[in-house]
C-alpha positions in Angstrom: -4.5 36.3 5.9 -5.7 32.7 6.3 -7.1 32.3 9.8 -10.0 30.0 9.4 -10.0 26.3 9.9 -12.3 24.8 7.3 -13.5 21.2 7.0 -11.7 21.0 3.6 -8.4 22.1 5.2 -8.9 19.8 8.1 -9.6 16.8 5.8 -6.4 17.7 3.9 -4.4 17.5 7.2 -6.1 14.3 8.3 -5.0 12.8 5.0 -1.4 13.9 5.4 -1.2 12.8 9.0 -2.8 9.4 8.1 -0.2 8.9 5.4 2.6 9.9 7.7 1.3 7.4 10.4 1.3 4.6 7.8 4.8 5.4 6.7 6.2 5.7 10.2 4.5 2.5 11.3 6.6 0.6 8.8 9.8 2.5 9.6 10.7 1.9 13.2 14.4 1.8 14.1 14.7 -1.7 15.3 17.5 -0.8 17.7 15.2 1.6 19.5 11.9 -0.1 18.8 10.4 0.6 22.3 11.0 4.3 22.0 9.7 4.3 18.4 6.6 2.5 19.6 6.1 5.1 22.3 6.3 8.0 20.0 4.0 6.3 17.5 1.5 5.5 20.2 1.3 9.1 21.2 0.9 10.2 17.6 -1.8 7.6 17.1 -3.7 8.7 20.2 -3.7 12.4 19.2 -4.9 11.3 15.7 -7.8 9.4 17.3 -8.5 12.5 19.5 -8.6 14.7 16.4 -11.1 12.3 14.8 -13.3 12.4 18.0 -13.2 16.2 18.1 -14.1 16.5 14.4 -16.7 13.8 14.0 -18.3 13.5 17.4 -18.0 17.1 18.7 -17.8 19.0 15.5 -15.0 21.1 17.1 -12.7 22.0 14.2 -10.3 24.0 16.4 -9.6 21.1 18.8 -9.4 18.6 16.0 -6.8 20.8 14.2 -4.8 21.2 17.5 -4.8 17.4 18.1 -3.7 16.8 14.5 -0.8 19.2 15.0 0.2 17.3 18.1 -0.1 14.0 16.3 2.1 15.2 13.5 4.5 16.8 15.9 5.2 13.4 17.6 5.8 11.9 14.1 8.2 14.7 13.1 10.1 14.5 16.4 10.4 10.7 16.0 11.7 11.1 12.4 14.1 13.9 13.4 15.8 11.8 16.1 15.8 8.7 13.9 13.1 6.6 15.7 11.4 6.4 12.3 13.7 5.8 9.4 12.1 8.0 6.8 13.3 10.4 4.1 10.2 12.0 2.9 10.3 15.8 3.4 6.7 16.1 2.3 5.4 14.2 5.3 8.2 14.7 7.8 10.7 17.4 8.8 13.6 15.5 7.3 15.8 15.8 4.2 14.8 13.6 1.3 18.3 12.3 0.8 19.5 12.3 4.3 20.6 9.1 5.9 19.3 9.0 9.5 22.1 8.4 12.0 21.8 7.3 15.6 23.8 10.3 17.0 20.9 11.5 19.1 
């Protein structure tokens, strides 16, 4: 069972979320830019919170929780097509799927 949040694991998830933020920032759906910006803003704020909890408070649990929220906003934005991405390593999307605007 793996039930310990380590600095090593947390750094791995910081890297993944940082990479997803960078990719999403360049992939806004221009037809719904305002909504994409809103989702991205929430992800970015939670990412900053995670950094604060980790670096300033040394609270790995709250940092991990904030990272999960950050990535959740990115995944939700990708799933509903606000971020036009096809990277299943960083987002919960199919690698070959074409994002439609059905949502």
